[in-house]
Structures are given as C-alpha cells and as structure tokens.
C-alpha positions in Angstrom: -0.2 0.0 -0.1 1.5 3.3 -1.1 0.8 7.1 -1.1 1.4 9.9 -3.6 1.8 13.6 -3.3 -1.7 13.9 -5.3 -4.2 15.2 -2.9 -7.8 14.0 -3.0 -10.9 16.5 -2.3 -10.7 16.0 1.2 -7.0 17.4 1.3 -5.5 13.8 2.0 -3.5 11.7 -0.3 -5.3 8.6 -1.9 -4.0 5.2 -0.6 -3.1 2.7 -3.3 -3.3 -1.0 -3.4 -1.5 -3.6 -5.6 -3.0 -7.0 -5.7 -1.3 -10.1 -7.7 -1.9 -13.6 -8.2 0.8 -16.2 -9.7 -2.0 -17.2 -12.4 -1.4 -14.1 -14.0 -3.4 -11.0 -12.9 -2.2 -7.9 -11.2 -4.7 -5.1 -10.1 -4.2 -1.3 -8.8 -7.0 0.0 -6.8 -7.4 3.3 -5.0 -9.6 4.0 -1.4 -11.2 7.1 -3.2 -14.2 5.7 -4.8 -12.9 2.2 -4.2 -11.6 2.3 -7.7 -10.4 0.1 -10.0 -7.3 1.7 -11.4 -5.5 -1.1 -13.6 -5.9 -4.5 -14.4 -3.2 -6.3 -16.3 -3.7 -9.9 -17.6 -1.3 -12.2 -18.8 -1.6 -13.0 -22.4 0.7 -15.4 -24.2 3.5 -14.6 -21.9 2.9 -10.5 -22.0 1.2 -8.5 -19.5 -1.9 -6.9 -21.1 -3.7 -3.9 -19.6 -7.4 -4.3 -20.3 -8.8 -1.6 -18.2 -9.5 1.9 -19.3 -8.0 4.4 -16.8 -6.5 7.9 -16.6 -2.8 9.2 -16.9 -3.1 10.7 -13.5 -4.8 10.1 -10.4 -6.2 13.5 -10.2 -8.5 13.2 -13.2 -10.2 10.5 -10.9 -11.5 13.1 -8.7 -13.8 15.2 -11.0 -14.4 12.7 -13.7 -18.0 12.1 -15.3 -17.4 8.7 -16.5 -17.1 7.0 -13.3 -14.1 5.1 -14.7 -13.4 1.9 -12.4 -15.4 3.8 -9.5 -17.7 1.3 -6.9 -21.2 2.8 -7.4 -23.8 3.3 -4.5 -25.9 3.4 -2.7 -27.9 2.8 -5.8 -26.4 2.2 -9.7 -28.0 3.6 -12.3 -30.9 5.6 -12.7 -34.1 6.3 -10.7 -36.8 8.4 -12.4 -37.4 11.7 -11.1 -35.1 11.1 -8.3 -38.0 9.7 -6.1 -39.6 6.5 -5.0 -42.4 6.2 -2.5 -42.0 4.1 1.0 -44.6 3.4 3.7 -46.9 5.7 1.8 -44.7 8.6 1.6 -42.4 10.1 -1.0 -38.7 10.1 -0.9 -36.8 12.8 -2.7 -33.5 11.8 -3.7 -30.6 14.3 -4.9 -30.9 14.5 -8.4 -28.4 14.5 -10.8 -28.7 13.5 -14.6 -31.7 15.8 -16.2 -33.9 15.7 -12.7 -33.4 12.0 -12.5 -30.8 10.4 -10.2 -27.9 8.5 -11.5 -25.2 6.4 -9.8 -26.3 7.2 -6.4 -26.3 11.1 -6.5 -23.8 14.0 -7.1 -21.7 13.1 -4.0 -22.3 9.2 -4.4 -19.8 6.4 -3.3 -17.5 7.1 -6.2 -16.9 10.4 -4.7 -16.0 9.3 -1.2 -12.9 8.3 0.7 -13.5 4.5 1.5 -11.7 2.9 4.4 -9.2 0.0 3.8 -10.8 -2.7 6.2 -8.4 -5.5 5.6 -5.7 -6.5 3.0 -3.4 -9.1 1.7 -1.2 -10.1 -0.8 -4.5 -11.3 -3.2 -7.6 -9.3 -1.6 -8.4 -6.1 -0.1 -11.6 -5.0 1.9 -13.0 -1.5 1.4 -15.5 0.0 4.0 -18.0 3.1 3.8 -20.7 4.3 6.0 -23.6 6.5 4.6 -25.8 8.6 7.3 -29.5 8.7 7.1 -30.6 11.4 4.2 -27.3 10.9 2.7 -28.3 11.9 -1.2 -31.9 11.7 0.0 -31.4 7.8 0.8 -33.2 6.8 4.1 -31.2 4.9 6.9 -27.8 4.7 8.0 -26.1 2.2 5.8 -22.5 0.3 6.4 -21.4 -1.1 3.2 -18.0 -3.3 2.0 -16.6 -4.3 -1.2 -13.8 -7.0 -1.4 -11.6 -7.3 -4.5 -10.1 -10.7 -4.4 -8.0 -12.5 -6.7 -8.4 -16.2 -7.3 -6.6 -18.8 -9.4 -7.2 -19.4 -13.3 -7.2 -15.5 -13.7 -10.4 -14.8 -12.1 -11.3 -11.8 -9.9 -14.2 -11.7 -7.7 -16.0 -8.6 -6.3 -17.9 -9.1 -3.2 -20.4 -6.8 -2.0 -22.3 -6.3 1.5 -24.3 -3.7 3.0 -26.6 -3.5 6.0 -29.3 -0.7 7.2 -31.4 0.6 10.1 -34.0 1.7 7.9 -35.5 0.1 4.4 -33.6 1.5 1.5 -33.1 0.3 -1.9 -29.5 -0.7 -2.1 -27.8 -1.6 -5.5 -23.9 -1.7 -5.8 -21.8 -2.3 -8.7 -18.5 -1.6 -10.2 -17.9 0.9 -13.4 -14.9 -0.6 -15.2 -14.3 -0.1 -18.6 -12.8 -2.8 -20.6 -10.8 -3.2 -23.9 -9.3 -6.5 -24.1 -7.1 -5.7 -26.9 -5.1 -3.7 -24.5 -5.2 -0.4 -26.2 -7.3 2.3 -27.2 -9.1 0.3 -30.0 -12.6 0.5 -31.1 -14.2 -2.0 -28.3 -17.1 -2.5 -31.1 -14.9 -4.8 -32.8 -15.2 -7.1 -29.8 -17.5 -10.1 -29.7 -20.0 -10.1 -27.0 -22.6 -12.7 -25.9 -25.0 -12.0 -23.2 -27.3 -14.6 -21.5 -30.5 -12.8 -21.5 -33.8 -12.8 -23.6 -35.1 -9.7 -22.4 -34.3 -6.0 -22.1 -35.5 -2.7 -20.8 -36.4 -0.4 -23.5 -35.9 3.4 -22.6 -37.1 7.2 -23.3 -35.0 10.4 -24.3 -33.8 10.6 -20.8 -32.5 7.2 -20.9 -35.3 6.1 -18.1 -36.9 2.5 -18.6 -40.1 2.8 -20.1 -41.7 0.3 -17.5 -42.0 -2.9 -19.6 -39.5 -5.6 -20.3 -39.1 -6.3 -24.4 -38.1 -9.5 -26.1 -34.3 -9.2 -27.6 -35.4 -11.7 -30.2 -35.4 -10.0 -33.8 -33.7 -6.9 -32.4 -30.4 -5.1 -32.5 -30.2 -6.3 -28.6 -30.0 -9.8 -29.1 -26.9 -11.0 -27.8 -28.2 -14.7 -27.0 -25.3 -15.7 -29.6 -21.8 -14.2 -29.8 -21.7 -11.6 -32.3 -19.4 -8.5 -32.8 -20.8 -5.2 -31.1 -20.5 -3.3 -34.5 -22.7 -5.8 -36.5 -26.1 -4.1 -35.0 -25.0 -0.9 -33.9 -27.0 1.5 -34.1 -29.4 -0.5 -35.9 -32.6 1.2 -34.4 -34.5 4.1 -32.5 -33.6 2.7 -29.1 -29.7 2.9 -29.7 -30.1 6.1 -31.3 -31.7 7.4 -28.1 -28.5 6.3 -26.4 -25.7 6.8 -29.2 -25.4 2.9 -29.0 -25.9 0.6 -26.3 -26.8 1.6 -23.0 -29.5 -0.5 -21.8 -30.3 -3.1 -18.9 -30.8 -7.1 -19.5 -32.6 -9.3 -17.2 -30.2 -12.4 -17.0 -32.0 -15.6 -17.5 -32.5 -17.3 -14.5 -29.9 -20.0 -14.9 -27.5 -17.4 -14.7 -28.6 -16.5 -10.9 -26.2 -17.7 -8.3 -23.3 -17.8 -10.7 -24.5 -21.4 -12.0 -23.8 -20.3 -15.7 -21.8 -17.6 -17.7 -24.1 -14.6 -17.7 -21.8 -12.8 -20.3 -18.6 -13.3 -22.4 -16.3 -10.5 -24.1 -13.7 -11.6 -26.7 -11.1 -9.5 -27.8 -11.0 -8.3 -31.5 -7.3 -9.9 -31.5 -9.2 -13.1 -30.8 -6.2 -13.8 -28.0 -8.2 -13.0 -24.9 -12.1 -13.7 -23.5 -13.6 -12.6 -20.3 -16.5 -14.7 -18.9 -18.8 -12.7 -16.2 -20.6 -14.7 -13.4 -23.2 -12.8 -10.9 -25.6 -13.4 -8.2 -27.2 -10.0 -9.7 -30.5 -10.5 -11.8 -29.2 -7.6 -14.4 -26.6 -6.7 -16.5 -26.4 -2.9 -17.7 -24.3 -3.0 -21.0 -22.8 0.6 -21.9 -20.5 0.8 -25.2 -18.9 3.9 -24.1 -21.0 6.1 -26.4 -19.6 9.4 -24.3 -16.0 8.5 -23.8 -14.5 11.0 -26.4 -12.0 13.9 -25.1 -11.8 11.9 -21.7 -7.9 11.8 -20.9 -6.2 8.5 -21.6 -3.7 6.3 -19.8 -1.2 6.3 -22.5 -1.7 10.2 -23.2 -4.0 11.6 -25.6 -7.7 11.5 -25.2 -10.2 8.3 -25.7 -12.3 7.9 -28.8 -16.2 7.1 -27.8 -16.4 3.3 -27.7 -12.7 3.0 -26.5 -14.2 0.3 -23.8 -17.3 -1.4 -22.6 -18.6 -1.5 -19.1 -20.7 -4.6 -18.2 -22.3 -3.3 -14.7 -24.0 -6.1 -12.8 -27.0 -4.9 -11.0 -31.0 -4.9 -10.3 -32.7 -3.4 -12.8 -32.5 0.6 -13.0 -35.6 2.4 -11.5 -36.4 -0.6 -9.7 -37.7 1.0 -6.5 -40.4 2.4 -8.7 -41.3 -1.0 -10.4 -42.2 -3.9 -7.7 -43.6 -5.7 -10.5 -40.3 -6.7 -12.3 -39.2 -10.4 -12.2 -36.2 -9.9 -9.9 -35.5 -9.9 -6.3 -36.8 -7.1 -4.1 -34.1 -4.3 -4.4 -35.0 -3.4 -0.9 -32.9 -3.9 1.8 -34.5 -4.4 5.5 -33.1 -3.9 8.7 -31.6 -7.0 10.0 -31.1 -8.3 6.4 -27.3 -8.3 5.0 -27.0 -7.5 1.0 -24.7 -9.6 -0.3 -23.7 -10.0 -4.0 -20.8 -11.2 -5.9 -19.5 -10.6 -9.4 -16.6 -12.7 -10.8 -14.6 -11.9 -13.8 -12.6 -14.8 -15.6 -10.0 -14.1 -17.8 -8.9 -17.1 -20.3 -7.8 -17.9 -24.0 -10.5 -17.3 -26.7 
C-alpha cells in the first residue's frame, strides 16, 4: 500500500493498493471511490492492460465517466429522483436531467472508503453512509472486497446493512478493452445470456416494460460483434449506442452459468462474467470521447465497454418486475458477488 503527492478532494493523499496472483493477474486500486485503476492480465507470456484509466490520479476526482469506481447507494437511474416508501415519497438528490444517476452527485464514487483488510491477493474497502445521504433513508454500512483467485479470476464481493428500509444496488463501473489499447471496442464480440431487456425514453429512463431481444439489435444470446447491429434501431439512437439493462436468464442466477462473455478483437483473450445479480447494464462507451487516456491523448467514443451487474434501473419504482426485491430491510444483509474470469479465446 502506498501514498502519492496527489491530494484527494478531502485534502489527504489517496491510498493505493496492489494485488497480484501467480496465475497472471495484477490489480491496482485506490481507496477514493474504491476505484479499480488498472487490470493487467497475462496473455501469451506478456502482460496486457485491459482496463481504461486516466494518466494521472487527479483526473479520477472530478471525472464524470465513473471509470473503475464503486457505485452506490443505488447504481443506474431512478426516475425523477424519487420513490415511495410506506406511503410517503422519498426525494433523492438529483443528478442527470432531474433524475438520479449512480447514487447522486456525491455518490460512493466520490467518497473515501476505509481499507478494512488487505492481503497479497485481496483488499476489503468499507464505507458508512448517514441517514439522508443523497436523500436515501437510514444509516448504511457497506463493504466491497476485490479478491484474486486461481485461473485468472477476479471476484468483487459486496455487502451492506441498513437500519431503515432502503433500496441498495452496488456495482463497479470498470471499462474494458481486451485488446490492451484504445481500439474501437465495437470490434469485440459479446454474448449476454438474456432474452429480455429494458427499452428507454429520451432521458435513458426505462419505459416500464421488459421487451424480448429476439429479432432486435439487442439480441446477444449468440456471440456476435458489437459493431454488427450498432445503431440499427431507434432505441440505440436514444443513447448513441448500447446503454441498456438486460434481465439475465434465470439459469445465470447464483453464478450457475456464464452471464456474459467478451472476446477481444484480436481473438487472443476472453472474459467470462458470473454474477448473483439479476441484471446487467451493457454500455458501449458512447460518451467517452475527449476523456484523458492512460497512455496520453484522449479516448475516442467506444474505446471501452462497461458490464455493470445490478438490479434493473429504476427498480424502486417497479416492484412488479420479475427479479428479487431491491429493498434492503433492517436485520438483513445485502450480499452479492460478481466474478470476472479471463481465459484464452
């Protein structure tokens, strides 16, 4: 663990963590935002950086792309920044267009997390969120553990407790490019084990009804290049590409089978995603243009993709959706895990 001369918004330096596993994975992380800074994977005897990142740490403190950050209390969008609880309307702190995005303007991505525990192959970050934080009810305590496993696997284990009913939806917002450079990620191939997705309106808020992917550009039930059907219909034009939630098929739950697979354009590296979460937000990096790049210069649009495991967006306003309840109750513990497994394609 190390510190730098860079100062976070709270005036203190970030604490950096390096993890490594003999199977061929190295991670760099930071306590500010419990942020994933770097992911280097062994490919044919050489290390390949597969994560988008900034050239300097200071760029992470005011970013709007959420590169590598841990997101909370509630990932994704909540319509009109409000929901009902026990007969009263809870008003959240809005962000994008009067809605709330990724937990609010001062969400967990803009906080310092505590380093609770650290070893050579794992680190646990913790955070406390007071009653009323970004409008959410109750006091919340949460942790995320990054853990390296054999066979080039990375686990992200989330837990949380509350003292009042509150919707909780933690995720990570890493952007991947498995080619190891700022190439066009639309040349990657993708498979998502989901037969339904959520159409959106112009504000990128779910319209309310799940729709079948069959016969649409959103069908990734068989592996295909992201470019093949890119911007092929009006739903994609609303988001400049893919930025939609998929309800994963039931067999994916509890990590019984692979939920999604990404394959690099050069065909040398694949990443399988397993998760206990019911849904997956696929974002094709449509607004990355102009963001300072790790290697200098700027990223272009579609330089990386995000696969955010979560509850469906706006779930507090849609109890009818066929997924587990997103509300965490006092006495319960929120526990979810996502595993990324790298392998030869």
